[in-house]
NUVODREN-378648 format. One record per residue: x, y negated, z of N, C-alpha, C in turn. Coordinates in steps of 0.2 Angstrom, whole numbers, plus 5000, padded with zeros to 4 digits. Layout:
N
XYZXYZXYZ/...
END
This chain:
559
541742555121542342585117542042625112/541542665113541242715107541042675101/540642615103540442575098540942535094/541442525097542042485094542442545089/542442605092542842645088542442665082/541742675082541342685077541442625071/541542565074541642515069542342525065/542742545069543442565066543342615061/543042665062542942725057542642695051/542042665052541742625046542242585041/542642545045543042505042543642545038/543842605041544342645038544042675031/543442695032543042725026543042675020/542942615022542842555016543442555014/544142545017544642535014545042595010/544742655012545042715009544642735003/544142705001543842724995544142724988/544642684988545042674981545742724983/545842744988546442774990546442854989/547042884990547142954990546942974997/546543034998546143055004546843065009/547443085006547943105009548243045012/548042985010548442915013547942865014/547842835020547442785020547642755027/547542675028547742645033547242655039/547642675045547242695051547342635056/547442575054547542515059547142465056/546742435061546442365058546542315064/546242255063546342215068545942225075/545642275076545342285082545842315087/546242365085546642395089547242425085/547742415087548342445082548342525084/548642565080548742635082549142655088/549642605089550042615095549642595102/549142545101548742525106548242585108/548042615103547542675104547842735108/548442735109548842795112549142775119/548942705122549142685128548642695133/548042715131547542725136547242795135/547042835141546742895140546142895136/545642865137545142855135545142845127/545542815125545642795118545942855115/546442895118546742945116546342995114/545843015119545343065119544843045112/544642985112544342965106544642975099/545342975099545742995093545643065092/545643105097545543175095544843195094/544443155096543643165094543543155087/543943105084543943085078544143145074/544743185076544943245072544443295072/543943305078543443345078542943325074/542843265072542243235069542143265061/542743295059542743325051542543385051/542343425057542143495057541543505052/541443545047540943555043540343575047/539743555045539143565048538543575043/538343625042537843635037537143615038/537043595044536343565046536343495045/536843465044536843385043536743365036/536743415031536743405024536043405021/535843385015535243375013534943445011/535443495010535343565009535743615012/535743675011536143725014536543765008/537243775010537643815005537243875002/536843905007536543965005536143954999/535943894997535543884991535943884985/536643894985537043914980537243984979/536844024982536944094981536244124980/536244194981535544234980535244234986/535344194991534944194997534344144997/534444094993533944044994533944004987/533443954987533343914982533243844986/533543794983533443724985532743694981/532343674984531743654981531843594977/532243544979532443494975532843504969/532443504963532843514956533443474956/533443404959533943364957534543374962/534543414967535043434972535643444969/536243424971536943444967537043514968/536743544973536843614975536543654969/536143634965535843664959536343684954/536943634955537443644950537843724950/537843734956538143804959537743854954/537143844953536643904950536543884942/536643824940536643814932537243804929/537743804933538343804931538643724927/538243674929538343614927538743574932/539343604933539843574938540643574935/540943534937541643534934542143494937/542743484934543243444939542943364939/542643354934542343284935541743284938/541243324937540643334941540643374947/541043354952541143404957540543414962/540543474965540143494970540443514977/540243484983540543514990541343514989/541643464986542343464985542743464991/542443434996542743425003543343405003/543543364999544143334999544343285004/543743265006543843215012544143245019/544243315019544543355024545143335025/545543305019546243285020546243225025/545643195025545643135031545743165038/545343225039545343245045546043285046/546443315041547043335042547643275043/547443225039547843165041547743135048/547143135050547043115057547343155062/547343225061547743275066548443265065/548743255059549343245059549643185063/549143135062549343075066549343085073/548843115075548743135082549243175085/549443225081550043275084550643235085/550843185080551443155080551443095086/550843065087550843015092550743035098/550343095100550243105107550843135110/551443145106552043175109552343115113/552143055111552542995114552142965119/551542995121551042965126551442965134/551342915136551642905143551142875147/550842905152550342875156550542865163/551242875164551442875171551342815175/551142765172550942705175550342705180/549842765178549342775180549342825186/549942855187550042915192549642905199/549542845201549142835206548342825206/548142835199547442825197547142895199/546542895203546242955205546043005199/546042985193545943025186546643045184/547143035186547743045183547943125182/547743155187547843235186547443265181/546843245181546343265177546543255169/546743185168546943175162547543215159/548043215164548643255162548443325160/548043365164547743425162547443435156/547043385154546743385147547243365142/547643325143548143295138548643365137/548743405141549143455138548743505134/548243505134547843555128547743515121/547743445122547543405116547943425109/548643435110549043435104548843505100/548643555105548543625102547843625099/547343595102546743575099546743545092/547143495092547143465085547543505080/548043555082548343595077547943645075/547443675080547043725077546543695072/546243635074545843605069546143585062/546743565063547143565056547143615052/547243675056547343745053546643765050/546143745053545443765051545243725045/545443655044545343615039545643645032/546343665033546643695028546343755025/546043795030545643855028545043835024/544643795025544143775023544343745016/544843715015545043695008545343755004/545743795007545943855004545443905000/544943915004544443965002544043924997/544143864996543843834990544243824983/544843814984545343804979545943854979/546043894984546543944983547243904985/547643884981548243854982548043774983/548343744989548143674991548643644993/548643574993549243534996549043545004/549643545008549643565015550143515018/549943445018550443405022550343415029/550943415032551043435040551343375042/551343315040551543255043551143195039/551143135043550743075040551143055033/550743055028551043035022550942955020/551442935016551342865014551042875006/550942815003550642824996550942864992/551742854992552042884987552042964989/552142984996552043054997551443084995/550943044997550243084995550143084988/550443044984550443064977550943104973/551343134977551843164974551943244978/551543254983551543314987551343374981/551643424982551443484978550943534982/550743584978550343624981550643684984/550343714990550643774993550243824991/550543894990550143954988549743974994/549144004991548644024996548944075001/549344114999549644165004550144135009/550444075007550844035012550444005016/549843965013549343935019549043985023/548944035022548644095026549144105032/549944115029550344135034550444075039/550444005036550443955042549843955047/549243965044548743975049548844035054/549044085052549244145056549744125062/550244095060550844065064550544015069/550143965066549943915070549443945076/549043975073548444005078548844045084/549344085081549744125087550044085092/550344035089550743985094550143945098/549643915096549143875100548843915105/548643985103548244035107548544035114/549244035114549644035121549443985125/549343925123549243865127548543835128/548043865125547443845125547043895130/546543865133546143905139545643955135/545344005138544844055136544244005136/544143965141543543925141543643855144/543343805143543343745147542943745153/542543795154542243805160542643805166/542643765170543143765176543643715175/543743695169544243645167543943575169/544343525167544043455168543543445164/543043415167542443395163541943465161/542143525161541743575158541543565151/541843545147541743525140541543595135/541043585131540943635126541043615119/541243655115541343635108542043615107/542543635111543243615110543543685107/544143675104544543725102544743775108/544743835107544943875113545443935111/545743965115546144025113545744075109/545144085110544744125106544544095099/544544035098544344005092545044015088/545544005091546244015087546344085085/546144125089546144195087545644205081/545144175083544544185077544744165071/545044105071545244075064545744125060/546244145064546744185062546444245059/545944285062545544345060545244325054/544944265053544544255047544944235041/545544195042546044195037546244255034/546444305038546744365037546344405033/545644405035545144445032545044415024/545044355023544944325016545644345012/546244345015546844355012546844435010/546444475014546444545012545944555007/545444515006544844525002545044524994/544644564990544844574983544944504980/544644454981544844394978545544364977/545844384983546544364984547044424985/546644474986547144544986547044584981/547344564975547144594969547444664969/547944674972548344744972547944794978/547544764981547244804986547744834992/548144784993548744794998548444815005/548544875008548244915013548444875020/549144845019549444815024549044745026/548744715021548344655023547744675026/547444725025546844755028547044775035/547544805036547844825043547944765047/548244705044548344645048547744615050/547244615046546644585047546144625053/546244685053546044735058546344725065/546944715065547344695071547144625074/547044585069546844515071546144515075/545644555072545044565075545044605082/545444655082545544705088545844665094/546244615092546544565098545944535101/545444515097544944475101544444525104/544444585101543944645104544244655111/544944675111545244695117545344635122/545244575121545244525126544644535129/544044555127543444575131543044505134/543244445131542944385134542344375131/542244395125541544385121541244445121/540544435120540044505119539544485115/539144535112538644525108538044495113/537644455109536944425113536344455109/535944495112535344515109534944445107/535044385110534644335109534844305103/534444265099534644225094535144175096/535744165092536244115094536144045091/535644045087535543985083535243925088/535643865088535543805092535643815099/536143875100536243885107537043865108/537143825114537843815116538143865121/537643885125537843935130537644015128/538144055126538044115124538644155125/538644215127539244255128539544275120/539144265116539444275109539744225105/539544165107539844095104540544085104/540944085099541644065100541743995099/541343965094541543895092540843875090/540643805092540043785090540143705089/539743675084539843605083539143575087/539243535092538643515096538243455092/537643465091537243405087536943365092/536643315090536243265093535443275091/535143235095534343245094534243225087/533843265084533643255077533043285075/532543265070532043295067532243305060/532843285056532943295050532843355048/533143405051533143475048532543505047/532043485052531343505052530943475047/531143415046530843365041530943395034/531443415033531743445027531443515026/531343565031531243635030530643655033/530243615036529543635039529143655033/528743695032528143705028527843635028/527743605022527643535022527043505027/526543545027525843525031526043505038/526643545041526843535048527243455049/527343425043527643365043527243315044/526543325044526143265045526143205041/526343225034526443165029527043135030/527543155034528043105034528643135029/528543195026528943215020528543215014/528843195008528643205002529043244997/528843294994529243324989529543394993/529943424989530343484992531043484992/531243464999532043455000532243525003/531743575004531943625009532343685005/532643725010533043785008532543835008/532343865003531843925003532143985001/532044045007532344105007532144145000/532544184997532244224991532044294993/531744314988531544384989532144434988/532644414986533344444985533444454993/533444404996533744405004533144455008/532544435006531944475010532044555009/532244575003532444645001533044675005/533444625008534044645012533844675018/533244655021533044675028532644735028/532944785031532644865031532044855036/531844915036531244925041531644945048/531244935053531544945059531745005061/531545055057531845125057532445125053/532645085049533245085046533245095038/532645105035532445115028532545055024/532745055018532745005013531944995011/531944925010531344905007531444865000/531044864995531144834989530544814986/530444754984529844734979530044744973/529744794970529844804962529244774958/529344794952528744774947528144814948/528244864952527644904953527344894960/527644854964527444834971528044854975/527844854981528344874987528444944987/529144954988529445024989529845034995/529745094999530145105004530045185006/530545215008530445285010530245295017/530145235021529945245027529245265028/529045315031528345345031527945295034/528145265039527645205043527645135039/528045135033527945075030527245065026/527044995028526344985025526444935020/526244965014526344915007525844855008/525344855011524944805012525144745017/525544775022525744735027526644735027/526944715021527644735021528144695026/527844645029528244595033528144625041/527844685041527644705048528244765049/528544775055528944825057529644825052/529844765052530544755049531044735053/531744745051532244725055532144655060/532244665066532044595070532344545068/532944545064533244485062532844455057/532444495053532044455048531644395051/531344415057530944365060531244305063/531944305063532344245066532544205059/532444235053532644205047532144175042/531644215042531144205037530444185039/530044135036529344125038529044155032/528544205032528244245027527544235028/527144245022526444245023526144285028/525744255032525444285038525744295045/526344265045526744255051526444195055/526444195062526244155067526844095066/526544035067527043975067526643915069/526843875076526643825077525843835079/525643895081524943895083524443915077/524843925071524443935065524743995061/524444015055524744065051525044045045/525644055043525944045036525444075031/525244025026524844045020525144025015/525644065012525944055005525544095000/525044125001524744164996524344114991/524244134985523944094980523344054984/523143994984522643964987522643944995/523243964998523343965005523443895006/523543885013523643815016524443795014/524743845013525543825011525643835004/525243845000525343854994525243794989/525743774985525743704983526243714977/526243654973526843654967527443634971/527943654969528643654971528743574973/528643534968528743464969528343434975/527743464977527343434982527543464989/528043514989528243544995528143614995/527843644990527743704990528343764990/528243814991528843864992528943894984/529543884981529643924975529743984975/529844014981530044084982529444124985/528944084988528444114992528644125000/529244105002529444105008529844045011/529744025017530043965021530543995026/531043945027531643955032531343955039/531544005042531544005050532143985053/532644015051533244005053533443935055/533743925061533943855064533343805065/532743825063532143785065532043785072/531843725074531543715081530943705081/530443755082529843765081529443705085/529743685091529343635095529343565092/529843565088529943495084529143475082/528943415082528343385081528343315077/528043315072527943255068527143215070/526843245074526143225075526243145079/525943105076525943035078525843035085/526242995089526142985096526243035100/526443095097526643165101527243185097/527643145095528243175091528743205096/529043255094529543295098530243305094/530743295097531443285093531843335097/532243375094532743425097533443415095/533843445098534543455096534743525092/535143505088535343565083536143575083/536343635085537043655086537243705080/537743685077537943735072538543785073/538343845073538743895074539443905069/539943885072540543895067540843965068/540844005073541044065073540744105080/540444165079540244205084540544275084/540544305090540844375091540744425085/540044425083539844475078540244475072/540444415071541044415065541644455067/541844445072542444485074542344565072/541744585075541644665074541544675066/541144645062541044655055541744645052/542144595054542844585051543244655053/543244675059543544745060543344795057/542744805055542344855052542544855045/542544795041542744795035543444815034/543844785038544544795037544844865038/544444895044544644965044544445015038/543744995036543545035031544045025024/544344975024544744975018545444995019/545644995025546445015027546245095027/545745125029545745195030545145225026/545045225019544545235015544245305015/544645345018544545415018544145435024/544045395028543745425034543545345038/542745345038542545285041542445285049/542645345052542745365059543445365061/543945345056544645345059544745295065/545145335070545445305075546145335076/546545295079547145315081547445275087/548145275089548345245095548345165094/548445145087548445065086547745045085/547345085082546645065081546245115085/545945095091545545145095544845145093/544645095089543945105087543845105079/543345135077543245145070542945095067/542845105060542445055056541645065058/541545125057540745145060540645125066/541045125071540845105077540745025078/541144985075541044915075540444895071/540344925065539744915062539044935066/539044985070538445005073538444965079/538944935082538944885088538444825086/538544805080538144745078537444765077/537344825074536644845073536244865079/536644895084536344905090536144855093/536444795093536344735096535644705094/535644715087534944685084534344735085/534444785088533944835088533844885083/534344885079534344935073534644995074/534345045071534745115072535445115068/535845165071536545165069536545195061/537045175058537245205052537545275053/537345325049537645385050538345385047/538745435048539445445045539345465038/539645415034539545415026540245405023/540245405016540845395013540945325012/541545305009541845235008541245195005/541045214999540645174995539945154999/539645205001539045195005539145155011/539645165014539845125020539845045018/540245035012540344965011539644935008/539244975005538644945003538244925010/538244975015537844955021538144895024/538844895025539144835028539044765025/539044775018538944695015538344675017/537844725017537144705018537144685025/537444715030537444685037537744615038/538344605034538544535034537944495032/537644515027537044465024536444455028/536144505032535644495036535844475043/536444485046536644465052536844385052/537144365047537344295046536944255041/536444275039535944235034535844155036/536044115032535944045033536544015038/537044055040537644035044538144025039/538144015033538643985028539144045027/538944115026539344165024539244195018/538644205016538444245009538744205004/538744135003539044104998539844114996/540144125002540844145002540944215001/540544255005540644325004540644354997/540144334993540144364986540744344982/541044294984541544264981542244304982/542344304989542944344991542844414990/542244444989542144514987542144524979/542144464976542144474968541544514966/540944494969540444534967539844484963/540044414963539544364962539244374955/539744404950539444424943538744464943/538744494950538144544950537544504954/537744474958537244434962536944374961/537344334956537144274955536744264948/536444314946536044304939535344294939/535044324945534244304946534044294953/533744244953533444214960532744244960/532544284964531744314964531344284970/530744294968530244264973529644314973/529144294977528544334977527944294975/527444314973526844284972526344334974/525944304979525444344983524744324982/524344364980523644354978523144394982/522744344985522244374990521544384987/521344454987520644464984520144434989/519544434987519044414991518844464997/519144524996519044565003519644555008/520044515006520644505010521244545009/521144595004521744635002522244584998/522844595000523444554997523744604992/523944564987524244594981525044554980/525544594979526244564980526544574973/526744514969527044524963527744494964/528244534962528944514960529044464955/529344404957529444354951530044334951/530344324944530944304943530944224943/531044184948530944114948531444084944/532144104944532644074941533144124939/533344104932533944134929534544094930/535044124933535644074935536244094930/536744044930537244044927537844074931/538244114928538944134933539444134928/540044114929540644134926541144134930/541644184929542144194934542544144936/542644094933543044024936542743994942/542044014943541743994949541944024955/542344074955542644104961543044054965/543344004962543643944965543443884963/543443834967543243774964543743734960/543543684955543943654951544243594956/544943584955545243534958544943464955/544743414959544443354956544843324951/544543294945544943264941545343204943/544843164948545143104951545743124955/545843174958546443194961547143214957/546843244952547343264946547743194943/547243144943547543084940547943054944/547843054951548343024955549043064957/548843134956549543174958549543224953/550043214949550243274943550443334946/550743334952550943404955550343444957/549743424957549143464958548943504952/549243494947549243544941549743604943/549443664940548943674936548243674938/547643664935547043664937546843724937/546343744942546243814943545943854937/546043914936545943944930545243934928/545143924921544543914918544243844918/544443804923544143734923544543684919/
END
């Protein structure tokens, strides 16, 4: 059945190429749509198809962090370079994700069709009770997925088309746009409804499945959507009520007590008390092939496809004692009395070692040598690092390309984890009660400072002391950055905060020169000057879609 359905998806892709993404034929000669809903297994396959549209940054040739100040894509021809050089437009789009409308259409079709499902003829089948229990969740799973896809589109475009039923060609080409605020309100209401019917976990449910939408993910999506609605990009009047709404949504997850922080790295994990939603991956060496320092790929990769962390990001990681560290034109600087300028990567925030591979670090039984003349120093086109750093996040170190000793691993993409709830609460409370970062009351029993320090304590970092709003927000934004590096946050955060004009100008790296005596000298390098204009806070609507549907006008500002 699975192979037949994969053929079905391929055929659908072929017929949809020239069609509007909001309208394509879901039936072929293999099975009619009606037939697909006559049998439990095929119904579940149809729901799995809705899940298949979940974004996953590990399956692309690069990571979206390469489009912000956290990283550089080694491949100069990567389309993600357009985020940095400004060479993108409504004609030359990047990451437009308009194909999510196929996922939305699949969800709409599923939600409509599953209402009519009747499997009563199988009531004496030994699996019938299991089927019916799972079927009860299916429509709510699809509705949360549809809401998530709307969110992904809305954070790219702002106002979007929001079809809630299966459209024919005419409907697809005449539907209008829904205001961003109304999209968020729909997500809020949809998540509230679905959370009532979804389980906390599928452990103990039929098949004990992982990676399905739960009550927690419905609440998390609502929390995330309300945070974006409250943020400066969309909350131009700084409406405090929006921040309070976002705080309440995060507090609802905290009060449930179902999730907790995990001191272990959650990357590539599917069982963790912190993970709310994860996309389960299959066995693959592609991510390591793209991102290992090239000598560890045993000649199986040529060139630089990797995501290389920037000095900008490295400077965001404090010392273990909580002091800032910066590489300046005069060398390393930190007020931490224990900081060693000759060994700047020692004694840093523990999260640094989960994120970055720096010169001198242990990796696969060897040491990284990105200093001039080192084993990992080479031209960027040959696989060397443009920034002096290599990626550690999501890397499965045991993956091997050694002939006849190859090792392949699974990679699981974190969609949402509990630390995001706490930082959402911290940010929302700070903006709702700007005069006091320690504010609590009967409605909000935890303070912004408490929530921030929960995340820091989990990472083994010292608490941020009580401070004013401006300093707190600086520390909080840095916490978002280091806690969620390479989890697809920074690219969006600098946009929703409207600070990209400050962050998107220079991409920094390090040049390390090792003397004959073994002493290392570190030189700050401006690897790339980048282009930013404020129109880039939202994506342009693809011109191809504007041609099909005049109601998608006006184009987003500046495009």
